[in-house]
mmCIF file of the N, C-alpha and C atoms, coordinates in Angstrom:
data_MODEL
# 
_entry.id   MODEL 
# 
loop_
_atom_site.group_PDB 
_atom_site.id 
_atom_site.type_symbol 
_atom_site.label_atom_id 
_atom_site.label_alt_id 
_atom_site.label_comp_id 
_atom_site.label_asym_id 
_atom_site.label_entity_id 
_atom_site.label_seq_id 
_atom_site.pdbx_PDB_ins_code 
_atom_site.Cartn_x 
_atom_site.Cartn_y 
_atom_site.Cartn_z 
_atom_site.occupancy 
_atom_site.B_iso_or_equiv 
_atom_site.pdbx_formal_charge 
_atom_site.auth_seq_id 
_atom_site.auth_comp_id 
_atom_site.auth_asym_id 
_atom_site.auth_atom_id 
_atom_site.pdbx_PDB_model_num 
ATOM 1   N N  . MET A 1 1  ? 0.763   -1.161 0.595   1.00 0.00 ? 1  MET A N  1 
ATOM 2   C CA . MET A 1 1  ? 0.255   -0.186 -0.146  1.00 0.00 ? 1  MET A CA 1 
ATOM 3   C C  . MET A 1 1  ? 0.928   1.398  0.433   1.00 0.00 ? 1  MET A C  1 
ATOM 4   N N  . HIS A 1 2  ? 0.092   2.173  -0.376  1.00 0.00 ? 2  HIS A N  1 
ATOM 5   C CA . HIS A 1 2  ? 1.183   3.955  -0.797  1.00 0.00 ? 2  HIS A CA 1 
ATOM 6   C C  . HIS A 1 2  ? 0.480   4.732  -0.855  1.00 0.00 ? 2  HIS A C  1 
ATOM 7   N N  . ILE A 1 3  ? 0.952   5.266  0.114   1.00 0.00 ? 3  ILE A N  1 
ATOM 8   C CA . ILE A 1 3  ? 0.284   6.656  0.734   1.00 0.00 ? 3  ILE A CA 1 
ATOM 9   C C  . ILE A 1 3  ? 0.301   7.580  0.641   1.00 0.00 ? 3  ILE A C  1 
ATOM 10  N N  . LYS A 1 4  ? 0.364   8.646  0.561   1.00 0.00 ? 4  LYS A N  1 
ATOM 11  C CA . LYS A 1 4  ? 0.433   9.956  -0.259  1.00 0.00 ? 4  LYS A CA 1 
ATOM 12  C C  . LYS A 1 4  ? -0.467  11.185 0.789   1.00 0.00 ? 4  LYS A C  1 
ATOM 13  N N  . VAL A 1 5  ? 0.532   12.037 1.181   1.00 0.00 ? 5  VAL A N  1 
ATOM 14  C CA . VAL A 1 5  ? -0.292  13.554 2.064   1.00 0.00 ? 5  VAL A CA 1 
ATOM 15  C C  . VAL A 1 5  ? 0.258   14.176 0.835   1.00 0.00 ? 5  VAL A C  1 
ATOM 16  N N  . LEU A 1 6  ? -0.965  15.262 0.678   1.00 0.00 ? 6  LEU A N  1 
ATOM 17  C CA . LEU A 1 6  ? -0.666  15.918 0.135   1.00 0.00 ? 6  LEU A CA 1 
ATOM 18  C C  . LEU A 1 6  ? -0.921  17.558 1.107   1.00 0.00 ? 6  LEU A C  1 
ATOM 19  N N  . GLY A 1 7  ? 0.111   18.056 0.750   1.00 0.00 ? 7  GLY A N  1 
ATOM 20  C CA . GLY A 1 7  ? -0.135  19.752 1.441   1.00 0.00 ? 7  GLY A CA 1 
ATOM 21  C C  . GLY A 1 7  ? 1.876   20.374 1.051   1.00 0.00 ? 7  GLY A C  1 
ATOM 22  N N  . THR A 1 8  ? 1.458   21.655 1.336   1.00 0.00 ? 8  THR A N  1 
ATOM 23  C CA . THR A 1 8  ? 2.606   22.311 0.881   1.00 0.00 ? 8  THR A CA 1 
ATOM 24  C C  . THR A 1 8  ? 3.093   22.336 2.496   1.00 0.00 ? 8  THR A C  1 
ATOM 25  N N  . GLY A 1 9  ? 3.315   22.152 3.623   1.00 0.00 ? 9  GLY A N  1 
ATOM 26  C CA . GLY A 1 9  ? 3.612   21.647 4.814   1.00 0.00 ? 9  GLY A CA 1 
ATOM 27  C C  . GLY A 1 9  ? 2.934   22.728 6.115   1.00 0.00 ? 9  GLY A C  1 
ATOM 28  N N  . CYS A 1 10 ? 1.752   23.192 6.079   1.00 0.00 ? 10 CYS A N  1 
ATOM 29  C CA . CYS A 1 10 ? 0.438   23.842 6.940   1.00 0.00 ? 10 CYS A CA 1 
ATOM 30  C C  . CYS A 1 10 ? 0.831   22.692 8.336   1.00 0.00 ? 10 CYS A C  1 
ATOM 31  N N  . LYS A 1 11 ? 0.529   23.534 9.053   1.00 0.00 ? 11 LYS A N  1 
ATOM 32  C CA . LYS A 1 11 ? 0.203   22.849 10.088  1.00 0.00 ? 11 LYS A CA 1 
ATOM 33  C C  . LYS A 1 11 ? -1.256  21.208 10.122  1.00 0.00 ? 11 LYS A C  1 
ATOM 34  N N  . ASN A 1 12 ? -1.506  21.851 9.293   1.00 0.00 ? 12 ASN A N  1 
ATOM 35  C CA . ASN A 1 12 ? -3.027  20.727 8.780   1.00 0.00 ? 12 ASN A CA 1 
ATOM 36  C C  . ASN A 1 12 ? -2.287  19.719 8.283   1.00 0.00 ? 12 ASN A C  1 
ATOM 37  N N  . CYS A 1 13 ? -1.628  20.234 7.419   1.00 0.00 ? 13 CYS A N  1 
ATOM 38  C CA . CYS A 1 13 ? -1.537  18.575 6.829   1.00 0.00 ? 13 CYS A CA 1 
ATOM 39  C C  . CYS A 1 13 ? 0.029   17.568 7.608   1.00 0.00 ? 13 CYS A C  1 
ATOM 40  N N  . LYS A 1 14 ? 0.661   18.523 8.165   1.00 0.00 ? 14 LYS A N  1 
ATOM 41  C CA . LYS A 1 14 ? 1.751   17.587 9.152   1.00 0.00 ? 14 LYS A CA 1 
ATOM 42  C C  . LYS A 1 14 ? 0.394   16.991 9.996   1.00 0.00 ? 14 LYS A C  1 
ATOM 43  N N  . ASN A 1 15 ? -0.358  17.391 10.577  1.00 0.00 ? 15 ASN A N  1 
ATOM 44  C CA . ASN A 1 15 ? -1.406  16.933 11.643  1.00 0.00 ? 15 ASN A CA 1 
ATOM 45  C C  . ASN A 1 15 ? -1.842  15.754 10.859  1.00 0.00 ? 15 ASN A C  1 
ATOM 46  N N  . LEU A 1 16 ? -2.620  15.395 9.368   1.00 0.00 ? 16 LEU A N  1 
ATOM 47  C CA . LEU A 1 16 ? -2.915  14.675 8.808   1.00 0.00 ? 16 LEU A CA 1 
ATOM 48  C C  . LEU A 1 16 ? -1.471  13.445 8.542   1.00 0.00 ? 16 LEU A C  1 
ATOM 49  N N  . GLU A 1 17 ? -0.033  13.763 8.555   1.00 0.00 ? 17 GLU A N  1 
ATOM 50  C CA . GLU A 1 17 ? 0.116   12.863 8.350   1.00 0.00 ? 17 GLU A CA 1 
ATOM 51  C C  . GLU A 1 17 ? 0.758   12.352 9.207   1.00 0.00 ? 17 GLU A C  1 
ATOM 52  N N  . ARG A 1 18 ? 0.642   12.919 10.769  1.00 0.00 ? 18 ARG A N  1 
ATOM 53  C CA . ARG A 1 18 ? 0.891   12.279 11.777  1.00 0.00 ? 18 ARG A CA 1 
ATOM 54  C C  . ARG A 1 18 ? -0.375  11.450 12.295  1.00 0.00 ? 18 ARG A C  1 
ATOM 55  N N  . ALA A 1 19 ? -1.764  12.162 11.922  1.00 0.00 ? 19 ALA A N  1 
ATOM 56  C CA . ALA A 1 19 ? -2.783  10.553 12.269  1.00 0.00 ? 19 ALA A CA 1 
ATOM 57  C C  . ALA A 1 19 ? -2.436  9.475  10.615  1.00 0.00 ? 19 ALA A C  1 
ATOM 58  N N  . THR A 1 20 ? -2.201  9.869  10.135  1.00 0.00 ? 20 THR A N  1 
ATOM 59  C CA . THR A 1 20 ? -2.345  8.810  9.001   1.00 0.00 ? 20 THR A CA 1 
ATOM 60  C C  . THR A 1 20 ? -1.139  8.040  10.151  1.00 0.00 ? 20 THR A C  1 
ATOM 61  N N  . ARG A 1 21 ? 0.436   7.906  10.023  1.00 0.00 ? 21 ARG A N  1 
ATOM 62  C CA . ARG A 1 21 ? 1.005   6.628  10.794  1.00 0.00 ? 21 ARG A CA 1 
ATOM 63  C C  . ARG A 1 21 ? 0.644   6.554  12.151  1.00 0.00 ? 21 ARG A C  1 
ATOM 64  N N  . THR A 1 22 ? 0.314   7.247  12.824  1.00 0.00 ? 22 THR A N  1 
ATOM 65  C CA . THR A 1 22 ? -0.611  6.885  13.563  1.00 0.00 ? 22 THR A CA 1 
ATOM 66  C C  . THR A 1 22 ? -1.845  5.460  13.456  1.00 0.00 ? 22 THR A C  1 
ATOM 67  N N  . ALA A 1 23 ? -2.617  5.806  12.790  1.00 0.00 ? 23 ALA A N  1 
ATOM 68  C CA . ALA A 1 23 ? -3.066  4.686  11.985  1.00 0.00 ? 23 ALA A CA 1 
ATOM 69  C C  . ALA A 1 23 ? -2.570  3.399  11.351  1.00 0.00 ? 23 ALA A C  1 
ATOM 70  N N  . LEU A 1 24 ? -1.982  3.907  10.850  1.00 0.00 ? 24 LEU A N  1 
ATOM 71  C CA . LEU A 1 24 ? -1.041  2.591  10.245  1.00 0.00 ? 24 LEU A CA 1 
ATOM 72  C C  . LEU A 1 24 ? -0.171  1.852  11.563  1.00 0.00 ? 24 LEU A C  1 
ATOM 73  N N  . SER A 1 25 ? 0.147   2.252  12.393  1.00 0.00 ? 25 SER A N  1 
ATOM 74  C CA . SER A 1 25 ? 0.475   1.815  13.427  1.00 0.00 ? 25 SER A CA 1 
ATOM 75  C C  . SER A 1 25 ? -0.551  0.628  14.123  1.00 0.00 ? 25 SER A C  1 
ATOM 76  N N  . GLU A 1 26 ? -2.196  1.214  14.688  1.00 0.00 ? 26 GLU A N  1 
ATOM 77  C CA . GLU A 1 26 ? -2.382  0.532  15.315  1.00 0.00 ? 26 GLU A CA 1 
ATOM 78  C C  . GLU A 1 26 ? -3.102  -0.149 14.756  1.00 0.00 ? 26 GLU A C  1 
ATOM 79  N N  . LEU A 1 27 ? -3.298  0.097  13.422  1.00 0.00 ? 27 LEU A N  1 
ATOM 80  C CA . LEU A 1 27 ? -3.250  -1.357 12.797  1.00 0.00 ? 27 LEU A CA 1 
ATOM 81  C C  . LEU A 1 27 ? -2.557  -2.444 12.471  1.00 0.00 ? 27 LEU A C  1 
ATOM 82  N N  . GLY A 1 28 ? -1.885  -1.650 12.806  1.00 0.00 ? 28 GLY A N  1 
ATOM 83  C CA . GLY A 1 28 ? -0.294  -2.721 12.557  1.00 0.00 ? 28 GLY A CA 1 
ATOM 84  C C  . GLY A 1 28 ? 0.012   -3.274 11.509  1.00 0.00 ? 28 GLY A C  1 
ATOM 85  N N  . MET A 1 29 ? -0.204  -2.008 9.922   1.00 0.00 ? 29 MET A N  1 
ATOM 86  C CA . MET A 1 29 ? 0.191   -2.616 8.855   1.00 0.00 ? 29 MET A CA 1 
ATOM 87  C C  . MET A 1 29 ? 1.552   -1.681 8.439   1.00 0.00 ? 29 MET A C  1 
ATOM 88  N N  . ASP A 1 30 ? 1.807   -2.152 7.746   1.00 0.00 ? 30 ASP A N  1 
ATOM 89  C CA . ASP A 1 30 ? 3.394   -1.321 6.950   1.00 0.00 ? 30 ASP A CA 1 
ATOM 90  C C  . ASP A 1 30 ? 2.732   -0.960 5.352   1.00 0.00 ? 30 ASP A C  1 
ATOM 91  N N  . ALA A 1 31 ? 3.142   0.207  5.258   1.00 0.00 ? 31 ALA A N  1 
ATOM 92  C CA . ALA A 1 31 ? 2.891   0.836  3.980   1.00 0.00 ? 31 ALA A CA 1 
ATOM 93  C C  . ALA A 1 31 ? 3.651   2.159  3.819   1.00 0.00 ? 31 ALA A C  1 
ATOM 94  N N  . THR A 1 32 ? 4.224   2.689  2.769   1.00 0.00 ? 32 THR A N  1 
ATOM 95  C CA . THR A 1 32 ? 4.829   3.381  2.542   1.00 0.00 ? 32 THR A CA 1 
ATOM 96  C C  . THR A 1 32 ? 4.034   4.679  2.311   1.00 0.00 ? 32 THR A C  1 
ATOM 97  N N  . VAL A 1 33 ? 5.050   5.698  2.917   1.00 0.00 ? 33 VAL A N  1 
ATOM 98  C CA . VAL A 1 33 ? 3.867   6.920  3.538   1.00 0.00 ? 33 VAL A CA 1 
ATOM 99  C C  . VAL A 1 33 ? 4.920   7.962  3.134   1.00 0.00 ? 33 VAL A C  1 
ATOM 100 N N  . GLU A 1 34 ? 4.274   8.831  1.791   1.00 0.00 ? 34 GLU A N  1 
ATOM 101 C CA . GLU A 1 34 ? 4.988   10.086 0.834   1.00 0.00 ? 34 GLU A CA 1 
ATOM 102 C C  . GLU A 1 34 ? 4.541   11.352 1.321   1.00 0.00 ? 34 GLU A C  1 
ATOM 103 N N  . LYS A 1 35 ? 5.354   12.235 1.808   1.00 0.00 ? 35 LYS A N  1 
ATOM 104 C CA . LYS A 1 35 ? 4.264   13.389 1.887   1.00 0.00 ? 35 LYS A CA 1 
ATOM 105 C C  . LYS A 1 35 ? 5.480   14.294 0.434   1.00 0.00 ? 35 LYS A C  1 
ATOM 106 N N  . VAL A 1 36 ? 4.376   14.691 0.117   1.00 0.00 ? 36 VAL A N  1 
ATOM 107 C CA . VAL A 1 36 ? 4.224   15.727 -0.971  1.00 0.00 ? 36 VAL A CA 1 
ATOM 108 C C  . VAL A 1 36 ? 3.866   17.198 -0.709  1.00 0.00 ? 36 VAL A C  1 
ATOM 109 N N  . GLU A 1 37 ? 4.653   17.762 -1.761  1.00 0.00 ? 37 GLU A N  1 
ATOM 110 C CA . GLU A 1 37 ? 4.539   19.231 -1.370  1.00 0.00 ? 37 GLU A CA 1 
ATOM 111 C C  . GLU A 1 37 ? 5.034   20.204 -2.596  1.00 0.00 ? 37 GLU A C  1 
ATOM 112 N N  . ASP A 1 38 ? 5.057   19.578 -3.343  1.00 0.00 ? 38 ASP A N  1 
ATOM 113 C CA . ASP A 1 38 ? 5.216   20.071 -4.915  1.00 0.00 ? 38 ASP A CA 1 
ATOM 114 C C  . ASP A 1 38 ? 4.148   20.298 -5.647  1.00 0.00 ? 38 ASP A C  1 
ATOM 115 N N  . TYR A 1 39 ? 3.211   21.595 -5.595  1.00 0.00 ? 39 TYR A N  1 
ATOM 116 C CA . TYR A 1 39 ? 1.909   22.215 -6.224  1.00 0.00 ? 39 TYR A CA 1 
ATOM 117 C C  . TYR A 1 39 ? 1.464   21.989 -7.439  1.00 0.00 ? 39 TYR A C  1 
ATOM 118 N N  . GLN A 1 40 ? 2.643   20.907 -8.013  1.00 0.00 ? 40 GLN A N  1 
ATOM 119 C CA . GLN A 1 40 ? 2.417   20.153 -9.783  1.00 0.00 ? 40 GLN A CA 1 
ATOM 120 C C  . GLN A 1 40 ? 2.148   19.141 -9.682  1.00 0.00 ? 40 GLN A C  1 
ATOM 121 N N  . ALA A 1 41 ? 2.086   18.261 -8.568  1.00 0.00 ? 41 ALA A N  1 
ATOM 122 C CA . ALA A 1 41 ? 1.643   17.114 -8.107  1.00 0.00 ? 41 ALA A CA 1 
ATOM 123 C C  . ALA A 1 41 ? 0.720   17.042 -7.495  1.00 0.00 ? 41 ALA A C  1 
ATOM 124 N N  . ILE A 1 42 ? 0.390   17.821 -6.542  1.00 0.00 ? 42 ILE A N  1 
ATOM 125 C CA . ILE A 1 42 ? -1.169  18.160 -5.796  1.00 0.00 ? 42 ILE A CA 1 
ATOM 126 C C  . ILE A 1 42 ? -1.973  18.146 -6.591  1.00 0.00 ? 42 ILE A C  1 
ATOM 127 N N  . MET A 1 43 ? -2.288  19.349 -7.567  1.00 0.00 ? 43 MET A N  1 
ATOM 128 C CA . MET A 1 43 ? -2.430  19.621 -8.790  1.00 0.00 ? 43 MET A CA 1 
ATOM 129 C C  . MET A 1 43 ? -2.973  18.297 -10.311 1.00 0.00 ? 43 MET A C  1 
ATOM 130 N N  . GLY A 1 44 ? -2.394  17.704 -9.579  1.00 0.00 ? 44 GLY A N  1 
ATOM 131 C CA . GLY A 1 44 ? -1.924  16.303 -10.952 1.00 0.00 ? 44 GLY A CA 1 
ATOM 132 C C  . GLY A 1 44 ? -3.434  15.522 -9.805  1.00 0.00 ? 44 GLY A C  1 
ATOM 133 N N  . PHE A 1 45 ? -3.600  15.481 -8.372  1.00 0.00 ? 45 PHE A N  1 
ATOM 134 C CA . PHE A 1 45 ? -4.517  14.925 -7.984  1.00 0.00 ? 45 PHE A CA 1 
ATOM 135 C C  . PHE A 1 45 ? -5.802  15.206 -8.738  1.00 0.00 ? 45 PHE A C  1 
ATOM 136 N N  . GLY A 1 46 ? -5.934  16.731 -8.715  1.00 0.00 ? 46 GLY A N  1 
ATOM 137 C CA . GLY A 1 46 ? -7.013  17.266 -8.890  1.00 0.00 ? 46 GLY A CA 1 
ATOM 138 C C  . GLY A 1 46 ? -8.042  17.787 -7.442  1.00 0.00 ? 46 GLY A C  1 
ATOM 139 N N  . VAL A 1 47 ? -6.647  17.700 -6.965  1.00 0.00 ? 47 VAL A N  1 
ATOM 140 C CA . VAL A 1 47 ? -6.790  18.507 -5.473  1.00 0.00 ? 47 VAL A CA 1 
ATOM 141 C C  . VAL A 1 47 ? -6.910  19.704 -5.272  1.00 0.00 ? 47 VAL A C  1 
ATOM 142 N N  . MET A 1 48 ? -7.643  20.395 -4.981  1.00 0.00 ? 48 MET A N  1 
ATOM 143 C CA . MET A 1 48 ? -8.270  21.907 -4.922  1.00 0.00 ? 48 MET A CA 1 
ATOM 144 C C  . MET A 1 48 ? -8.006  22.824 -3.166  1.00 0.00 ? 48 MET A C  1 
ATOM 145 N N  . SER A 1 49 ? -8.295  21.509 -2.587  1.00 0.00 ? 49 SER A N  1 
ATOM 146 C CA . SER A 1 49 ? -7.634  22.432 -0.666  1.00 0.00 ? 49 SER A CA 1 
ATOM 147 C C  . SER A 1 49 ? -6.628  21.330 -0.562  1.00 0.00 ? 49 SER A C  1 
ATOM 148 N N  . THR A 1 50 ? -5.781  21.875 0.754   1.00 0.00 ? 50 THR A N  1 
ATOM 149 C CA . THR A 1 50 ? -4.985  20.587 1.041   1.00 0.00 ? 50 THR A CA 1 
ATOM 150 C C  . THR A 1 50 ? -5.400  20.717 2.667   1.00 0.00 ? 50 THR A C  1 
ATOM 151 N N  . PRO A 1 51 ? -5.147  19.486 3.324   1.00 0.00 ? 51 PRO A N  1 
ATOM 152 C CA . PRO A 1 51 ? -4.695  18.326 2.976   1.00 0.00 ? 51 PRO A CA 1 
ATOM 153 C C  . PRO A 1 51 ? -5.241  17.878 2.491   1.00 0.00 ? 51 PRO A C  1 
ATOM 154 N N  . ALA A 1 52 ? -4.842  16.780 1.764   1.00 0.00 ? 52 ALA A N  1 
ATOM 155 C CA . ALA A 1 52 ? -6.010  15.198 1.297   1.00 0.00 ? 52 ALA A CA 1 
ATOM 156 C C  . ALA A 1 52 ? -4.674  14.026 1.245   1.00 0.00 ? 52 ALA A C  1 
ATOM 157 N N  . LEU A 1 53 ? -5.378  13.746 1.003   1.00 0.00 ? 53 LEU A N  1 
ATOM 158 C CA . LEU A 1 53 ? -4.980  11.810 1.653   1.00 0.00 ? 53 LEU A CA 1 
ATOM 159 C C  . LEU A 1 53 ? -5.414  10.883 0.832   1.00 0.00 ? 53 LEU A C  1 
ATOM 160 N N  . VAL A 1 54 ? -4.212  10.087 -0.327  1.00 0.00 ? 54 VAL A N  1 
ATOM 161 C CA . VAL A 1 54 ? -4.401  9.394  -1.339  1.00 0.00 ? 54 VAL A CA 1 
ATOM 162 C C  . VAL A 1 54 ? -3.732  7.790  -0.741  1.00 0.00 ? 54 VAL A C  1 
ATOM 163 N N  . ILE A 1 55 ? -4.655  7.074  -1.129  1.00 0.00 ? 55 ILE A N  1 
ATOM 164 C CA . ILE A 1 55 ? -4.356  5.787  -0.842  1.00 0.00 ? 55 ILE A CA 1 
ATOM 165 C C  . ILE A 1 55 ? -4.210  4.831  -2.264  1.00 0.00 ? 55 ILE A C  1 
ATOM 166 N N  . ASP A 1 56 ? -3.141  4.600  -2.428  1.00 0.00 ? 56 ASP A N  1 
ATOM 167 C CA . ASP A 1 56 ? -2.736  3.798  -3.645  1.00 0.00 ? 56 ASP A CA 1 
ATOM 168 C C  . ASP A 1 56 ? -3.328  4.702  -5.175  1.00 0.00 ? 56 ASP A C  1 
ATOM 169 N N  . GLU A 1 57 ? -3.511  6.045  -5.177  1.00 0.00 ? 57 GLU A N  1 
ATOM 170 C CA . GLU A 1 57 ? -3.002  6.796  -6.409  1.00 0.00 ? 57 GLU A CA 1 
ATOM 171 C C  . GLU A 1 57 ? -4.852  6.748  -5.946  1.00 0.00 ? 57 GLU A C  1 
ATOM 172 N N  . LYS A 1 58 ? -5.952  7.362  -5.576  1.00 0.00 ? 58 LYS A N  1 
ATOM 173 C CA . LYS A 1 58 ? -7.172  7.460  -5.038  1.00 0.00 ? 58 LYS A CA 1 
ATOM 174 C C  . LYS A 1 58 ? -6.817  8.066  -3.681  1.00 0.00 ? 58 LYS A C  1 
ATOM 175 N N  . VAL A 1 59 ? -7.648  9.826  -4.455  1.00 0.00 ? 59 VAL A N  1 
ATOM 176 C CA . VAL A 1 59 ? -8.087  10.583 -3.083  1.00 0.00 ? 59 VAL A CA 1 
ATOM 177 C C  . VAL A 1 59 ? -9.407  10.063 -2.465  1.00 0.00 ? 59 VAL A C  1 
ATOM 178 N N  . VAL A 1 60 ? -8.839  9.654  -1.651  1.00 0.00 ? 60 VAL A N  1 
ATOM 179 C CA . VAL A 1 60 ? -10.022 9.634  -0.189  1.00 0.00 ? 60 VAL A CA 1 
ATOM 180 C C  . VAL A 1 60 ? -10.405 10.746 0.520   1.00 0.00 ? 60 VAL A C  1 
ATOM 181 N N  . VAL A 1 61 ? -9.351  11.624 0.934   1.00 0.00 ? 61 VAL A N  1 
ATOM 182 C CA . VAL A 1 61 ? -10.322 12.848 1.426   1.00 0.00 ? 61 VAL A CA 1 
ATOM 183 C C  . VAL A 1 61 ? -9.139  14.620 1.195   1.00 0.00 ? 61 VAL A C  1 
ATOM 184 N N  . SER A 1 62 ? -9.735  15.676 1.268   1.00 0.00 ? 62 SER A N  1 
ATOM 185 C CA . SER A 1 62 ? -9.080  16.427 0.771   1.00 0.00 ? 62 SER A CA 1 
ATOM 186 C C  . SER A 1 62 ? -9.906  17.794 1.621   1.00 0.00 ? 62 SER A C  1 
ATOM 187 N N  . GLY A 1 63 ? -9.060  18.505 1.929   1.00 0.00 ? 63 GLY A N  1 
ATOM 188 C CA . GLY A 1 63 ? -9.542  19.722 2.169   1.00 0.00 ? 63 GLY A CA 1 
ATOM 189 C C  . GLY A 1 63 ? -9.923  20.238 3.786   1.00 0.00 ? 63 GLY A C  1 
ATOM 190 N N  . ARG A 1 64 ? -9.793  18.765 4.259   1.00 0.00 ? 64 ARG A N  1 
ATOM 191 C CA . ARG A 1 64 ? -9.692  18.545 6.372   1.00 0.00 ? 64 ARG A CA 1 
ATOM 192 C C  . ARG A 1 64 ? -8.712  17.750 6.735   1.00 0.00 ? 64 ARG A C  1 
ATOM 193 N N  . VAL A 1 65 ? -8.360  17.606 7.934   1.00 0.00 ? 65 VAL A N  1 
ATOM 194 C CA . VAL A 1 65 ? -8.040  16.469 9.388   1.00 0.00 ? 65 VAL A CA 1 
ATOM 195 C C  . VAL A 1 65 ? -9.009  15.259 9.432   1.00 0.00 ? 65 VAL A C  1 
ATOM 196 N N  . PRO A 1 66 ? -9.559  14.270 8.777   1.00 0.00 ? 66 PRO A N  1 
ATOM 197 C CA . PRO A 1 66 ? -9.825  13.764 9.369   1.00 0.00 ? 66 PRO A CA 1 
ATOM 198 C C  . PRO A 1 66 ? -8.980  12.957 10.870  1.00 0.00 ? 66 PRO A C  1 
ATOM 199 N N  . LYS A 1 67 ? -9.986  12.613 11.627  1.00 0.00 ? 67 LYS A N  1 
ATOM 200 C CA . LYS A 1 67 ? -9.310  12.161 13.211  1.00 0.00 ? 67 LYS A CA 1 
ATOM 201 C C  . LYS A 1 67 ? -8.813  10.236 12.671  1.00 0.00 ? 67 LYS A C  1 
ATOM 202 N N  . VAL A 1 68 ? -8.262  10.098 13.350  1.00 0.00 ? 68 VAL A N  1 
ATOM 203 C CA . VAL A 1 68 ? -7.407  8.873  13.424  1.00 0.00 ? 68 VAL A CA 1 
ATOM 204 C C  . VAL A 1 68 ? -8.390  7.747  13.215  1.00 0.00 ? 68 VAL A C  1 
ATOM 205 N N  . ALA A 1 69 ? -9.099  7.333  13.588  1.00 0.00 ? 69 ALA A N  1 
ATOM 206 C CA . ALA A 1 69 ? -9.969  6.474  13.865  1.00 0.00 ? 69 ALA A CA 1 
ATOM 207 C C  . ALA A 1 69 ? -10.448 6.639  11.896  1.00 0.00 ? 69 ALA A C  1 
ATOM 208 N N  . GLU A 1 70 ? -11.016 7.593  10.945  1.00 0.00 ? 70 GLU A N  1 
ATOM 209 C CA . GLU A 1 70 ? -11.559 7.761  10.117  1.00 0.00 ? 70 GLU A CA 1 
ATOM 210 C C  . GLU A 1 70 ? -10.552 7.163  9.411   1.00 0.00 ? 70 GLU A C  1 
ATOM 211 N N  . VAL A 1 71 ? -9.021  7.581  9.554   1.00 0.00 ? 71 VAL A N  1 
ATOM 212 C CA . VAL A 1 71 ? -8.302  7.548  8.952   1.00 0.00 ? 71 VAL A CA 1 
ATOM 213 C C  . VAL A 1 71 ? -7.877  5.928  8.525   1.00 0.00 ? 71 VAL A C  1 
ATOM 214 N N  . ARG A 1 72 ? -7.895  5.164  10.036  1.00 0.00 ? 72 ARG A N  1 
ATOM 215 C CA . ARG A 1 72 ? -7.756  3.532  9.966   1.00 0.00 ? 72 ARG A CA 1 
ATOM 216 C C  . ARG A 1 72 ? -8.955  3.499  9.431   1.00 0.00 ? 72 ARG A C  1 
ATOM 217 N N  . ASP A 1 73 ? -10.083 3.405  9.446   1.00 0.00 ? 73 ASP A N  1 
ATOM 218 C CA . ASP A 1 73 ? -11.039 2.817  8.950   1.00 0.00 ? 73 ASP A CA 1 
ATOM 219 C C  . ASP A 1 73 ? -10.826 3.303  6.601   1.00 0.00 ? 73 ASP A C  1 
ATOM 220 N N  . LEU A 1 74 ? -10.466 4.332  6.581   1.00 0.00 ? 74 LEU A N  1 
ATOM 221 C CA . LEU A 1 74 ? -10.340 4.605  4.768   1.00 0.00 ? 74 LEU A CA 1 
ATOM 222 C C  . LEU A 1 74 ? -9.200  3.153  4.730   1.00 0.00 ? 74 LEU A C  1 
ATOM 223 N N  . ILE A 1 75 ? -8.125  3.181  5.462   1.00 0.00 ? 75 ILE A N  1 
ATOM 224 C CA . ILE A 1 75 ? -6.742  2.310  5.125   1.00 0.00 ? 75 ILE A CA 1 
ATOM 225 C C  . ILE A 1 75 ? -7.925  1.495  4.953   1.00 0.00 ? 75 ILE A C  1 
ATOM 226 N N  . THR A 1 76 ? -8.162  0.319  6.091   1.00 0.00 ? 76 THR A N  1 
ATOM 227 C CA . THR A 1 76 ? -8.574  -0.751 5.581   1.00 0.00 ? 76 THR A CA 1 
ATOM 228 C C  . THR A 1 76 ? -9.908  -1.174 4.818   1.00 0.00 ? 76 THR A C  1 
ATOM 229 N N  . ALA A 1 77 ? -10.442 -0.189 4.819   1.00 0.00 ? 77 ALA A N  1 
ATOM 230 C CA . ALA A 1 77 ? -11.067 0.310  3.115   1.00 0.00 ? 77 ALA A CA 1 
ATOM 231 C C  . ALA A 1 77 ? -10.748 -0.627 1.862   1.00 0.00 ? 77 ALA A C  1 
ATOM 232 N N  . ALA A 1 78 ? -9.373  0.566  1.891   1.00 0.00 ? 78 ALA A N  1 
ATOM 233 C CA . ALA A 1 78 ? -8.546  0.154  0.608   1.00 0.00 ? 78 ALA A CA 1 
ATOM 234 C C  . ALA A 1 78 ? -7.548  -0.829 0.992   1.00 0.00 ? 78 ALA A C  1 
ATOM 235 N N  . ALA A 1 79 ? -7.578  -1.616 1.736   1.00 0.00 ? 79 ALA A N  1 
ATOM 236 C CA . ALA A 1 79 ? -6.715  -2.843 2.149   1.00 0.00 ? 79 ALA A CA 1 
ATOM 237 C C  . ALA A 1 79 ? -7.545  -3.852 1.081   1.00 0.00 ? 79 ALA A C  1 
ATOM 238 N N  . VAL A 1 80 ? -9.123  -3.824 2.043   1.00 0.00 ? 80 VAL A N  1 
ATOM 239 C CA . VAL A 1 80 ? -10.174 -4.914 1.146   1.00 0.00 ? 80 VAL A CA 1 
ATOM 240 C C  . VAL A 1 80 ? -10.586 -4.762 -0.480  1.00 0.00 ? 80 VAL A C  1 
ATOM 241 N N  . THR A 1 81 ? -9.890  -3.807 -0.887  1.00 0.00 ? 81 THR A N  1 
ATOM 242 C CA . THR A 1 81 ? -10.481 -3.708 -2.439  1.00 0.00 ? 81 THR A CA 1 
ATOM 243 C C  . THR A 1 81 ? -9.171  -4.068 -2.965  1.00 0.00 ? 81 THR A C  1 
# 
């Protein structure tokens, strides 16, 4: 599983990255977590507001920081498909 956190490095972007890593830890899952700060790369996903969470090249959240429980659910759902 490849997870990308899209954002320019603001507080919310860092919080989303932290929540993602916490969710992975709680699930006992191993995944690659990449922080994407390049505007062109972010726009390539069609994201208009950051932070955004991308799991296996699919945008699952944008414009807000979900709670760890929601990130955990999103990761679990993506692992099933």
